[in-house]
N, CA, C, O and the ligand as a Tripos MOL2 file, in Angstrom:
@<TRIPOS>MOLECULE
protein
  289   287    73     0     0
PROTEIN
NO_CHARGES

@<TRIPOS>ATOM
      1 N          19.8560   20.4960  -18.5790 N.3       1 MET1
      2 CA         19.0730   21.1840  -17.7030 C.3       1 MET1
      3 C          19.0540   20.4730  -16.1740 C.2       1 MET1
      4 O          18.8610   19.2700  -15.9970 O.2       1 MET1
      5 N          19.2650   21.3480  -15.2270 N.am      2 THR2
      6 CA         19.2870   21.0220  -13.9430 C.3       2 THR2
      7 C          17.8350   21.5180  -13.2160 C.2       2 THR2
      8 O          17.5970   21.4230  -12.0120 O.2       2 THR2
      9 N          17.1470   21.9360  -13.9980 N.am      3 ALA3
     10 CA         15.7270   22.1650  -13.2330 C.3       3 ALA3
     11 C          15.1390   21.1020  -12.5440 C.2       3 ALA3
     12 O          14.9470   20.0110  -13.0820 O.2       3 ALA3
     13 N          14.8650   21.3330  -11.4780 N.am      4 ARG4
     14 CA         14.1280   20.1610  -10.6550 C.3       4 ARG4
     15 C          12.6890   20.5350  -10.4650 C.2       4 ARG4
     16 O          12.3900   21.7260  -10.3780 O.2       4 ARG4
     17 N          11.8680   19.6870  -10.4020 N.am      5 ARG5
     18 CA         10.4670   20.0810  -10.3420 C.3       5 ARG5
     19 C          10.1310   20.3310   -8.8400 C.2       5 ARG5
     20 O          10.3200   19.5000   -7.9520 O.2       5 ARG5
     21 N           9.5870   21.6260   -8.6600 N.am      6 ALA6
     22 CA          9.0810   21.6660   -7.3420 C.3       6 ALA6
     23 C           8.1500   20.7020   -6.8780 C.2       6 ALA6
     24 O           7.3920   20.0630   -7.6080 O.2       6 ALA6
     25 N           8.2410   20.5980   -5.4090 N.am      7 HIS7
     26 CA          7.4550   19.4940   -4.8900 C.3       7 HIS7
     27 C           6.0710   20.1290   -4.6470 C.2       7 HIS7
     28 O           5.9570   20.8790   -3.6780 O.2       7 HIS7
     29 N           5.1340   19.9210   -5.3500 N.am      8 ASN8
     30 CA          3.6420   20.4080   -5.5890 C.3       8 ASN8
     31 C           2.8870   19.5340   -4.4970 C.2       8 ASN8
     32 O           2.9300   18.3120   -4.3570 O.2       8 ASN8
     33 N           2.1570   20.5190   -3.7310 N.am      9 PRO9
     34 CA          1.4100   19.6640   -2.7120 C.3       9 PRO9
     35 C          -0.2200   19.5440   -3.4280 C.2       9 PRO9
     36 O          -1.2430   19.7750   -2.7820 O.2       9 PRO9
     37 N          -0.2040   19.2350   -4.5320 N.am     10 ARG10
     38 CA         -1.2890   19.0380   -5.0750 C.3      10 ARG10
     39 C          -1.9200   17.4910   -4.7770 C.2      10 ARG10
     40 O          -1.1920   16.5080   -4.6390 O.2      10 ARG10
     41 N          -3.0870   17.4570   -4.7180 N.am     11 MET11
     42 CA         -3.7190   16.1260   -4.2600 C.3      11 MET11
     43 C          -3.8730   15.2400   -5.3520 C.2      11 MET11
     44 O          -4.2370   14.1000   -5.0630 O.2      11 MET11
     45 N          -3.6400   15.5610   -6.7670 N.am     12 ASP12
     46 CA         -3.8460   14.6930   -7.8740 C.3      12 ASP12
     47 C          -3.0930   13.5020   -7.5320 C.2      12 ASP12
     48 O          -3.7680   12.5350   -7.1800 O.2      12 ASP12
     49 N          -1.8800   13.3800   -7.5620 N.am     13 ASP13
     50 CA         -1.1320   12.2850   -7.6150 C.3      13 ASP13
     51 C          -0.7160   11.7840   -6.4680 C.2      13 ASP13
     52 O          -0.0400   10.7550   -6.4500 O.2      13 ASP13
     53 N          -1.0640   12.4480   -5.3410 N.am     14 ALA14
     54 CA         -0.7040   12.2520   -4.1230 C.3      14 ALA14
     55 C          -1.3570   10.6810   -3.4360 C.2      14 ALA14
     56 O          -2.5510   10.3990   -3.3350 O.2      14 ALA14
     57 N          -0.3160    9.9170   -3.0750 N.am     15 PRO15
     58 CA         -1.1330    8.6050   -2.7620 C.3      15 PRO15
     59 C          -1.8680    8.8020   -1.4470 C.2      15 PRO15
     60 O          -1.4430    9.5480   -0.5650 O.2      15 PRO15
     61 N          -2.7910    8.2230   -1.3720 N.am     16 ILE16
     62 CA         -3.9030    8.5450   -0.0340 C.3      16 ILE16
     63 C          -4.1060    6.9740    0.4600 C.2      16 ILE16
     64 O          -3.6540    6.0090   -0.1570 O.2      16 ILE16
     65 N          -4.7810    6.9100    1.5440 N.am     17 ARG17
     66 CA         -5.2090    5.7110    2.2390 C.3      17 ARG17
     67 C          -6.3780    5.9550    2.8500 C.2      17 ARG17
     68 O          -6.7850    7.0680    3.1860 O.2      17 ARG17
     69 N          -7.0350    4.7160    3.0290 N.am     18 VAL18
     70 CA         -8.2740    4.5430    3.6490 C.3      18 VAL18
     71 C          -8.3830    3.5470    4.6040 C.2      18 VAL18
     72 O          -8.1600    2.4110    4.1870 O.2      18 VAL18
     73 N          -8.7150    3.6890    5.9770 N.am     19 ARG19
     74 CA         -8.9770    2.5120    6.8570 C.3      19 ARG19
     75 C         -10.3310    2.4950    7.2100 C.2      19 ARG19
     76 O         -10.8750    3.4970    7.6750 O.2      19 ARG19
     77 N         -10.9660    1.3540    7.0130 N.am     20 CYS20
     78 CA        -12.3070    1.0600    7.1830 C.3      20 CYS20
     79 C         -12.2580    0.5870    8.8690 C.2      20 CYS20
     80 O         -11.2750    0.2060    9.5040 O.2      20 CYS20
     81 N         -13.5320    0.7410    9.2900 N.am     21 ALA21
     82 CA        -13.9810    0.7540   10.6450 C.3      21 ALA21
     83 C         -13.5340   -1.0470   11.0700 C.2      21 ALA21
     84 O         -13.1520   -1.3800   12.1910 O.2      21 ALA21
     85 N         -13.6880   -1.9500    9.9630 N.am     22 CYS22
     86 CA        -13.4810   -3.1640   10.2160 C.3      22 CYS22
     87 C         -12.1560   -3.7410   10.0790 C.2      22 CYS22
     88 O         -11.9910   -4.9580   10.1620 O.2      22 CYS22
     89 N         -10.9940   -2.7510    9.8260 N.am     23 GLY23
     90 CA         -9.6220   -2.9270   10.0510 C.3      23 GLY23
     91 C          -9.0990   -3.0390    8.3460 C.2      23 GLY23
     92 O          -7.9000   -3.0730    8.0670 O.2      23 GLY23
     93 N          -9.9090   -3.0770    7.5570 N.am     24 TRP24
     94 CA         -9.3560   -3.1430    6.2240 C.3      24 TRP24
     95 C          -9.1030   -1.8820    5.8010 C.2      24 TRP24
     96 O          -9.8600   -0.9260    5.9710 O.2      24 TRP24
     97 N          -7.8120   -1.8540    5.1270 N.am     25 GLU25
     98 CA         -6.9930   -0.8770    4.7550 C.3      25 GLU25
     99 C          -6.5910   -0.7970    3.1450 C.2      25 GLU25
    100 O          -6.1170   -1.8000    2.6120 O.2      25 GLU25
    101 N          -6.7600    0.2270    2.5070 N.am     26 THR26
    102 CA         -6.1360    0.4490    1.1540 C.3      26 THR26
    103 C          -5.3440    1.6000    1.0350 C.2      26 THR26
    104 O          -5.4460    2.5410    1.8230 O.2      26 THR26
    105 N          -4.5250    1.5760    0.0500 N.am     27 ALA27
    106 CA         -3.8630    2.8880   -0.1290 C.3      27 ALA27
    107 C          -3.3580    2.7150   -1.7160 C.2      27 ALA27
    108 O          -3.1280    1.6910   -2.3590 O.2      27 ALA27
    109 N          -3.2760    4.1820   -2.1010 N.am     28 GLY28
    110 CA         -2.8740    4.0470   -3.5970 C.3      28 GLY28
    111 C          -3.3810    5.4800   -4.2660 C.2      28 GLY28
    112 O          -3.6300    6.4790   -3.5920 O.2      28 GLY28
    113 N          -3.4720    5.4170   -5.4560 N.am     29 THR29
    114 CA         -3.6830    6.7610   -6.0300 C.3      29 THR29
    115 C          -5.3060    7.0400   -5.5650 C.2      29 THR29
    116 O          -5.9530    6.1830   -4.9620 O.2      29 THR29
    117 N          -5.7610    8.1410   -5.8740 N.am     30 GLU30
    118 CA         -7.1020    8.6350   -5.4130 C.3      30 GLU30
    119 C          -8.0610    7.6450   -6.1500 C.2      30 GLU30
    120 O          -8.8120    6.9310   -5.4850 O.2      30 GLU30
    121 N          -8.0480    7.5940   -7.4620 N.am     31 ASP31
    122 CA         -8.8590    6.4410   -8.4130 C.3      31 ASP31
    123 C          -8.6580    5.2220   -7.7430 C.2      31 ASP31
    124 O          -9.7270    4.6620   -7.4980 O.2      31 ASP31
    125 N          -7.5720    4.5640   -7.3280 N.am     32 ASP32
    126 CA         -7.5430    3.2220   -6.6340 C.3      32 ASP32
    127 C          -8.2170    3.0440   -5.5280 C.2      32 ASP32
    128 O          -9.0110    2.1080   -5.4330 O.2      32 ASP32
    129 N          -7.9970    3.9370   -4.4980 N.am     33 VAL33
    130 CA         -8.5650    4.0910   -3.2740 C.3      33 VAL33
    131 C         -10.0420    4.0210   -3.4340 C.2      33 VAL33
    132 O         -10.8030    3.1760   -2.9650 O.2      33 VAL33
    133 N         -10.3190    5.0570   -4.1780 N.am     34 VAL34
    134 CA        -12.0370    5.0880   -4.2060 C.3      34 VAL34
    135 C         -12.7190    3.7260   -4.8990 C.2      34 VAL34
    136 O         -13.8340    3.3010   -4.5940 O.2      34 VAL34
    137 N         -11.9680    3.2200   -5.7340 N.am     35 ALA35
    138 CA        -12.4240    2.1600   -6.4310 C.3      35 ALA35
    139 C         -12.5350    0.9420   -5.4720 C.2      35 ALA35
    140 O         -13.5550    0.2670   -5.3320 O.2      35 ALA35
    141 N         -11.3510    0.7450   -4.8260 N.am     36 ALA36
    142 CA        -11.3630   -0.3190   -3.8130 C.3      36 ALA36
    143 C         -12.2660   -0.0140   -2.6810 C.2      36 ALA36
    144 O         -13.0700   -0.9050   -2.4090 O.2      36 ALA36
    145 N         -12.3000    1.1140   -1.9320 N.am     37 THR37
    146 CA        -13.0630    1.4700   -0.9750 C.3      37 THR37
    147 C         -14.5860    1.0430   -1.2770 C.2      37 THR37
    148 O         -15.3160    0.3530   -0.5670 O.2      37 THR37
    149 N         -14.8530    1.6040   -2.4490 N.am     38 SER38
    150 CA        -16.3960    1.5260   -2.8750 C.3      38 SER38
    151 C         -16.8190   -0.0920   -3.0690 C.2      38 SER38
    152 O         -17.9040   -0.5970   -2.7790 O.2      38 SER38
    153 N         -15.7250   -0.7050   -3.6040 N.am     39 GLU39
    154 CA        -16.0840   -2.1540   -3.6960 C.3      39 GLU39
    155 C         -16.2630   -3.0550   -2.3960 C.2      39 GLU39
    156 O         -17.0500   -3.9800   -2.1950 O.2      39 GLU39
    157 N         -15.2460   -2.4720   -1.5430 N.am     40 HIS40
    158 CA        -15.1540   -3.2900   -0.2210 C.3      40 HIS40
    159 C         -16.5170   -2.8990    0.6530 C.2      40 HIS40
    160 O         -17.1270   -3.8010    1.2270 O.2      40 HIS40
    161 N         -16.8730   -1.8080    0.7140 N.am     41 GLY41
    162 CA        -18.0600   -1.1930    1.1750 C.3      41 GLY41
    163 C         -19.4620   -1.7770    0.5220 C.2      41 GLY41
    164 O         -20.4630   -1.8410    1.2360 O.2      41 GLY41
    165 N         -19.4960   -2.1400   -0.6590 N.am     42 GLU42
    166 CA        -20.4280   -2.9350   -1.1250 C.3      42 GLU42
    167 C         -20.4990   -4.4150   -0.6850 C.2      42 GLU42
    168 O         -21.5200   -4.9160   -0.2120 O.2      42 GLU42
    169 N         -19.2750   -5.1110   -0.8860 N.am     43 LEU43
    170 CA        -19.1660   -6.3580   -0.6580 C.3      43 LEU43
    171 C         -19.2430   -6.8100    0.7990 C.2      43 LEU43
    172 O         -19.8680   -7.8260    1.1030 O.2      43 LEU43
    173 N         -18.6410   -6.0960    1.6540 N.am     44 VAL44
    174 CA        -18.5250   -6.3340    2.8610 C.3      44 VAL44
    175 C         -19.4590   -5.7720    3.8810 C.2      44 VAL44
    176 O         -19.7890   -6.3400    4.9220 O.2      44 VAL44
    177 N         -19.8550   -4.5800    3.4660 N.am     45 HIS45
    178 CA        -20.7560   -3.8060    4.4250 C.3      45 HIS45
    179 C         -22.1020   -3.4950    3.9240 C.2      45 HIS45
    180 O         -22.9320   -2.8420    4.5550 O.2      45 HIS45
    181 N         -22.2880   -4.0460    2.6460 N.am     46 ASN46
    182 CA        -23.4000   -3.6780    1.8140 C.3      46 ASN46
    183 C         -23.8620   -2.1660    2.0200 C.2      46 ASN46
    184 O         -25.0140   -1.8090    2.2660 O.2      46 ASN46
    185 N         -22.8640   -1.4320    1.8880 N.am     47 MET47
    186 CA        -22.9780   -0.0040    1.8190 C.3      47 MET47
    187 C         -22.4190    0.7110    0.7270 C.2      47 MET47
    188 O         -21.2230    0.4730    0.5620 O.2      47 MET47
    189 N         -22.8860    1.4460    0.0020 N.am     48 ARG48
    190 CA        -22.4180    2.3310   -1.0520 C.3      48 ARG48
    191 C         -21.9560    3.6090   -0.4430 C.2      48 ARG48
    192 O         -22.7030    4.2500    0.2970 O.2      48 ARG48
    193 N         -20.5600    4.0600   -0.7750 N.am     49 ALA49
    194 CA        -19.9120    5.2270   -0.5750 C.3      49 ALA49
    195 C         -19.7100    6.0460   -1.7090 C.2      49 ALA49
    196 O         -19.1620    5.5310   -2.6830 O.2      49 ALA49
    197 N         -20.1060    7.4040   -1.7620 N.am     50 THR50
    198 CA        -19.5700    8.1900   -3.0040 C.3      50 THR50
    199 C         -18.1680    8.4950   -2.8540 C.2      50 THR50
    200 O         -17.5300    8.3250   -1.8160 O.2      50 THR50
    201 N         -17.6630    9.0100   -4.0720 N.am     51 ARG51
    202 CA        -16.4150    9.3040   -3.9840 C.3      51 ARG51
    203 C         -16.0240   10.4030   -2.9520 C.2      51 ARG51
    204 O         -14.9610   10.4320   -2.3320 O.2      51 ARG51
    205 N         -17.0740   11.3300   -2.8550 N.am     52 ASP52
    206 CA        -16.6280   12.3950   -1.8620 C.3      52 ASP52
    207 C         -16.7770   11.7410   -0.4900 C.2      52 ASP52
    208 O         -15.9450   12.0460    0.3650 O.2      52 ASP52
    209 N         -17.6280   10.9810   -0.2240 N.am     53 GLU53
    210 CA        -17.5300   10.2770    1.1140 C.3      53 GLU53
    211 C         -16.2970    9.5660    1.4420 C.2      53 GLU53
    212 O         -15.8310    9.5420    2.5810 O.2      53 GLU53
    213 N         -15.7560    8.9680    0.3970 N.am     54 ILE54
    214 CA        -14.4740    8.1180    0.5360 C.3      54 ILE54
    215 C         -13.2530    9.0050    0.7030 C.2      54 ILE54
    216 O         -12.3780    8.8000    1.5430 O.2      54 ILE54
    217 N         -13.2660   10.0080   -0.1650 N.am     55 LEU55
    218 CA        -12.4480   11.0710    0.0110 C.3      55 LEU55
    219 C         -12.2710   11.7110    1.3270 C.2      55 LEU55
    220 O         -11.1860   11.9550    1.8530 O.2      55 LEU55
    221 N         -13.3380   11.9380    1.7680 N.am     56 ALA56
    222 CA        -13.5590   12.7060    3.2420 C.3      56 ALA56
    223 C         -12.9310   11.9970    4.3400 C.2      56 ALA56
    224 O         -12.4700   12.6360    5.2850 O.2      56 ALA56
    225 N         -12.8570   10.3530    4.2850 N.am     57 MET57
    226 CA        -12.2940    9.7650    5.2040 C.3      57 MET57
    227 C         -10.9840    9.1810    4.6780 C.2      57 MET57
    228 O         -10.4980    8.2190    5.2740 O.2      57 MET57
    229 N         -10.2990    9.7560    3.4670 N.am     58 ALA58
    230 CA         -8.9620    9.2670    3.0800 C.3      58 ALA58
    231 C          -8.1140   10.1670    3.9540 C.2      58 ALA58
    232 O          -8.4180   11.2870    4.3660 O.2      58 ALA58
    233 N          -6.9020    9.4300    4.1860 N.am     59 LEU59
    234 CA         -5.7880   10.0530    4.7340 C.3      59 LEU59
    235 C          -4.6290   10.2700    3.7150 C.2      59 LEU59
    236 O          -4.5860    9.6340    2.6610 O.2      59 LEU59
    237 N          -3.6390   11.2460    4.0890 N.am     60 PRO60
    238 CA         -2.2560   11.0490    3.0930 C.3      60 PRO60
    239 C          -1.6440    9.6580    3.4520 C.2      60 PRO60
    240 O          -1.4580    9.2720    4.6050 O.2      60 PRO60
    241 N          -1.3570    8.9640    2.3310 N.am     61 ALA61
    242 CA         -0.5970    7.7190    2.7000 C.3      61 ALA61
    243 C           0.5820    7.9860    3.4550 C.2      61 ALA61
    244 O           1.0050    7.1400    4.2430 O.2      61 ALA61
    245 N           1.1980    9.1680    3.2780 N.am     62 ALA62
    246 CA          2.6960    9.2190    3.6710 C.3      62 ALA62
    247 C           2.5280    9.3490    5.3700 C.2      62 ALA62
    248 O           3.3500    8.7950    6.0990 O.2      62 ALA62
    249 N           1.5200   10.0390    5.8620 N.am     63 SER63
    250 CA          1.4430   10.1590    7.5050 C.3      63 SER63
    251 C           0.9700    8.6200    7.8120 C.2      63 SER63
    252 O           0.1280    7.9990    7.1620 O.2      63 SER63
    253 N           1.5590    8.2370    8.7280 N.am     64 GLN64
    254 CA          1.2950    6.8650    9.2850 C.3      64 GLN64
    255 C           0.3150    6.9570   10.4100 C.2      64 GLN64
    256 O          -0.8800    6.9510   10.1120 O.2      64 GLN64
    257 N           0.6500    7.0380   11.5950 N.am     65 GLU65
    258 CA         -0.2330    7.3550   12.6730 C.3      65 GLU65
    259 C          -0.4320    8.6130   13.1150 C.2      65 GLU65
    260 O           0.1440    8.9710   14.1430 O.2      65 GLU65
    261 N          -1.1490    9.3570   12.5230 N.am     66 SER66
    262 CA         -1.1260   10.8350   13.0010 C.3      66 SER66
    263 C          -2.0680   10.9900   14.1370 C.2      66 SER66
    264 O          -3.2280   10.5790   14.0960 O.2      66 SER66
    265 N          -1.5830   11.5410   15.0590 N.am     67 ALA67
    266 CA         -2.3970   11.7770   16.3690 C.3      67 ALA67
    267 C          -3.3270   12.9440   16.1910 C.2      67 ALA67
    268 O          -4.0620   13.1450   17.1580 O.2      67 ALA67
    269 N          -3.4440   13.6740   15.2750 N.am     68 GLN68
    270 CA         -4.1940   14.7610   14.8050 C.3      68 GLN68
    271 C          -5.4300   14.3040   14.4490 C.2      68 GLN68
    272 O          -5.5630   13.3750   13.6520 O.2      68 GLN68
    273 N          -6.5040   14.9650   15.0520 N.am     69 ARG69
    274 CA         -8.1190   14.4820   14.4620 C.3      69 ARG69
    275 C          -8.4880   15.7430   13.9740 C.2      69 ARG69
    276 O          -8.1260   16.8410   14.3960 O.2      69 ARG69
    277 N          -9.3660   15.4390   12.8880 N.am     70 ARG70
    278 CA         -9.9030   16.5710   12.3220 C.3      70 ARG70
    279 C         -11.2430   16.6500   13.0060 C.2      70 ARG70
    280 O         -11.8940   15.6830   13.4020 O.2      70 ARG70
    281 N         -11.6050   18.0430   13.1050 N.am     71 THR71
    282 CA        -12.8490   18.2930   13.5970 C.3      71 THR71
    283 C         -13.4630   19.1340   12.6350 C.2      71 THR71
    284 O         -12.8190   19.9130   11.9330 O.2      71 THR71
    285 N         -14.8290   18.9810   12.5820 N.am     72 GLY72
    286 CA        -15.5120   19.8740   11.7370 C.3      72 GLY72
    287 C         -15.3500   19.2550   10.3520 C.2      72 GLY72
    288 O         -15.8440   19.8070    9.3680 O.2      72 GLY72
    289 ZN        -14.8240   -2.6010    5.9780 Zn       73 ZN73
@<TRIPOS>BOND
     1     1     2 1
     2     2     3 1
     3     3     4 2
     4     3     5 am
     5     5     6 1
     6     6     7 1
     7     7     8 2
     8     7     9 am
     9     9    10 1
    10    10    11 1
    11    11    12 2
    12    11    13 am
    13    13    14 1
    14    14    15 1
    15    15    16 2
    16    15    17 am
    17    17    18 1
    18    18    19 1
    19    19    20 2
    20    19    21 am
    21    21    22 1
    22    22    23 1
    23    23    24 2
    24    23    25 am
    25    25    26 1
    26    26    27 1
    27    27    28 2
    28    27    29 am
    29    29    30 1
    30    30    31 1
    31    31    32 2
    32    31    33 am
    33    33    34 1
    34    34    35 1
    35    35    36 2
    36    35    37 am
    37    37    38 1
    38    38    39 1
    39    39    40 2
    40    39    41 am
    41    41    42 1
    42    42    43 1
    43    43    44 2
    44    43    45 am
    45    45    46 1
    46    46    47 1
    47    47    48 2
    48    47    49 am
    49    49    50 1
    50    50    51 1
    51    51    52 2
    52    51    53 am
    53    53    54 1
    54    54    55 1
    55    55    56 2
    56    55    57 am
    57    57    58 1
    58    58    59 1
    59    59    60 2
    60    59    61 am
    61    61    62 1
    62    62    63 1
    63    63    64 2
    64    63    65 am
    65    65    66 1
    66    66    67 1
    67    67    68 2
    68    67    69 am
    69    69    70 1
    70    70    71 1
    71    71    72 2
    72    71    73 am
    73    73    74 1
    74    74    75 1
    75    75    76 2
    76    75    77 am
    77    77    78 1
    78    78    79 1
    79    79    80 2
    80    79    81 am
    81    81    82 1
    82    82    83 1
    83    83    84 2
    84    83    85 am
    85    85    86 1
    86    86    87 1
    87    87    88 2
    88    87    89 am
    89    89    90 1
    90    90    91 1
    91    91    92 2
    92    91    93 am
    93    93    94 1
    94    94    95 1
    95    95    96 2
    96    95    97 am
    97    97    98 1
    98    98    99 1
    99    99   100 2
   100    99   101 am
   101   101   102 1
   102   102   103 1
   103   103   104 2
   104   103   105 am
   105   105   106 1
   106   106   107 1
   107   107   108 2
   108   107   109 am
   109   109   110 1
   110   110   111 1
   111   111   112 2
   112   111   113 am
   113   113   114 1
   114   114   115 1
   115   115   116 2
   116   115   117 am
   117   117   118 1
   118   118   119 1
   119   119   120 2
   120   119   121 am
   121   121   122 1
   122   122   123 1
   123   123   124 2
   124   123   125 am
   125   125   126 1
   126   126   127 1
   127   127   128 2
   128   127   129 am
   129   129   130 1
   130   130   131 1
   131   131   132 2
   132   131   133 am
   133   133   134 1
   134   134   135 1
   135   135   136 2
   136   135   137 am
   137   137   138 1
   138   138   139 1
   139   139   140 2
   140   139   141 am
   141   141   142 1
   142   142   143 1
   143   143   144 2
   144   143   145 am
   145   145   146 1
   146   146   147 1
   147   147   148 2
   148   147   149 am
   149   149   150 1
   150   150   151 1
   151   151   152 2
   152   151   153 am
   153   153   154 1
   154   154   155 1
   155   155   156 2
   156   155   157 am
   157   157   158 1
   158   158   159 1
   159   159   160 2
   160   159   161 am
   161   161   162 1
   162   162   163 1
   163   163   164 2
   164   163   165 am
   165   165   166 1
   166   166   167 1
   167   167   168 2
   168   167   169 am
   169   169   170 1
   170   170   171 1
   171   171   172 2
   172   171   173 am
   173   173   174 1
   174   174   175 1
   175   175   176 2
   176   175   177 am
   177   177   178 1
   178   178   179 1
   179   179   180 2
   180   179   181 am
   181   181   182 1
   182   182   183 1
   183   183   184 2
   184   183   185 am
   185   185   186 1
   186   186   187 1
   187   187   188 2
   188   187   189 am
   189   189   190 1
   190   190   191 1
   191   191   192 2
   192   191   193 am
   193   193   194 1
   194   194   195 1
   195   195   196 2
   196   195   197 am
   197   197   198 1
   198   198   199 1
   199   199   200 2
   200   199   201 am
   201   201   202 1
   202   202   203 1
   203   203   204 2
   204   203   205 am
   205   205   206 1
   206   206   207 1
   207   207   208 2
   208   207   209 am
   209   209   210 1
   210   210   211 1
   211   211   212 2
   212   211   213 am
   213   213   214 1
   214   214   215 1
   215   215   216 2
   216   215   217 am
   217   217   218 1
   218   218   219 1
   219   219   220 2
   220   219   221 am
   221   221   222 1
   222   222   223 1
   223   223   224 2
   224   223   225 am
   225   225   226 1
   226   226   227 1
   227   227   228 2
   228   227   229 am
   229   229   230 1
   230   230   231 1
   231   231   232 2
   232   231   233 am
   233   233   234 1
   234   234   235 1
   235   235   236 2
   236   235   237 am
   237   237   238 1
   238   238   239 1
   239   239   240 2
   240   239   241 am
   241   241   242 1
   242   242   243 1
   243   243   244 2
   244   243   245 am
   245   245   246 1
   246   246   247 1
   247   247   248 2
   248   247   249 am
   249   249   250 1
   250   250   251 1
   251   251   252 2
   252   251   253 am
   253   253   254 1
   254   254   255 1
   255   255   256 2
   256   255   257 am
   257   257   258 1
   258   258   259 1
   259   259   260 2
   260   259   261 am
   261   261   262 1
   262   262   263 1
   263   263   264 2
   264   263   265 am
   265   265   266 1
   266   266   267 1
   267   267   268 2
   268   267   269 am
   269   269   270 1
   270   270   271 1
   271   271   272 2
   272   271   273 am
   273   273   274 1
   274   274   275 1
   275   275   276 2
   276   275   277 am
   277   277   278 1
   278   278   279 1
   279   279   280 2
   280   279   281 am
   281   281   282 1
   282   282   283 1
   283   283   284 2
   284   283   285 am
   285   285   286 1
   286   286   287 1
   287   287   288 2
@<TRIPOS>SUBSTRUCTURE
     1 MET1         2 RESIDUE 1 A MET
     2 THR2         6 RESIDUE 1 A THR
     3 ALA3        10 RESIDUE 1 A ALA
     4 ARG4        14 RESIDUE 1 A ARG
     5 ARG5        18 RESIDUE 1 A ARG
     6 ALA6        22 RESIDUE 1 A ALA
     7 HIS7        26 RESIDUE 1 A HIS
     8 ASN8        30 RESIDUE 1 A ASN
     9 PRO9        34 RESIDUE 1 A PRO
    10 ARG10       38 RESIDUE 1 A ARG
    11 MET11       42 RESIDUE 1 A MET
    12 ASP12       46 RESIDUE 1 A ASP
    13 ASP13       50 RESIDUE 1 A ASP
    14 ALA14       54 RESIDUE 1 A ALA
    15 PRO15       58 RESIDUE 1 A PRO
    16 ILE16       62 RESIDUE 1 A ILE
    17 ARG17       66 RESIDUE 1 A ARG
    18 VAL18       70 RESIDUE 1 A VAL
    19 ARG19       74 RESIDUE 1 A ARG
    20 CYS20       78 RESIDUE 1 A CYS
    21 ALA21       82 RESIDUE 1 A ALA
    22 CYS22       86 RESIDUE 1 A CYS
    23 GLY23       90 RESIDUE 1 A GLY
    24 TRP24       94 RESIDUE 1 A TRP
    25 GLU25       98 RESIDUE 1 A GLU
    26 THR26      102 RESIDUE 1 A THR
    27 ALA27      106 RESIDUE 1 A ALA
    28 GLY28      110 RESIDUE 1 A GLY
    29 THR29      114 RESIDUE 1 A THR
    30 GLU30      118 RESIDUE 1 A GLU
    31 ASP31      122 RESIDUE 1 A ASP
    32 ASP32      126 RESIDUE 1 A ASP
    33 VAL33      130 RESIDUE 1 A VAL
    34 VAL34      134 RESIDUE 1 A VAL
    35 ALA35      138 RESIDUE 1 A ALA
    36 ALA36      142 RESIDUE 1 A ALA
    37 THR37      146 RESIDUE 1 A THR
    38 SER38      150 RESIDUE 1 A SER
    39 GLU39      154 RESIDUE 1 A GLU
    40 HIS40      158 RESIDUE 1 A HIS
    41 GLY41      162 RESIDUE 1 A GLY
    42 GLU42      166 RESIDUE 1 A GLU
    43 LEU43      170 RESIDUE 1 A LEU
    44 VAL44      174 RESIDUE 1 A VAL
    45 HIS45      178 RESIDUE 1 A HIS
    46 ASN46      182 RESIDUE 1 A ASN
    47 MET47      186 RESIDUE 1 A MET
    48 ARG48      190 RESIDUE 1 A ARG
    49 ALA49      194 RESIDUE 1 A ALA
    50 THR50      198 RESIDUE 1 A THR
    51 ARG51      202 RESIDUE 1 A ARG
    52 ASP52      206 RESIDUE 1 A ASP
    53 GLU53      210 RESIDUE 1 A GLU
    54 ILE54      214 RESIDUE 1 A ILE
    55 LEU55      218 RESIDUE 1 A LEU
    56 ALA56      222 RESIDUE 1 A ALA
    57 MET57      226 RESIDUE 1 A MET
    58 ALA58      230 RESIDUE 1 A ALA
    59 LEU59      234 RESIDUE 1 A LEU
    60 PRO60      238 RESIDUE 1 A PRO
    61 ALA61      242 RESIDUE 1 A ALA
    62 ALA62      246 RESIDUE 1 A ALA
    63 SER63      250 RESIDUE 1 A SER
    64 GLN64      254 RESIDUE 1 A GLN
    65 GLU65      258 RESIDUE 1 A GLU
    66 SER66      262 RESIDUE 1 A SER
    67 ALA67      266 RESIDUE 1 A ALA
    68 GLN68      270 RESIDUE 1 A GLN
    69 ARG69      274 RESIDUE 1 A ARG
    70 ARG70      278 RESIDUE 1 A ARG
    71 THR71      282 RESIDUE 1 A THR
    72 GLY72      286 RESIDUE 1 A GLY
    73 ZN73       289 GROUP 0 **** ****
């Protein structure tokens, strides 16, 4: 079979990254990034971020330095 998988723009497996205000950065799968960011927040900033909060500041790992800013 030569069927190719379509490129699904689903967020499930898409690598994401999070950059902290302190310069710390992590990238990986959603679960990895959430876990790492949560741990970093607690250890370094004594702050707890929920999964939703972490995902809200996550960016697609593919895009490097995007000039676009999200508003709203
Ligand atoms: Zn930090």
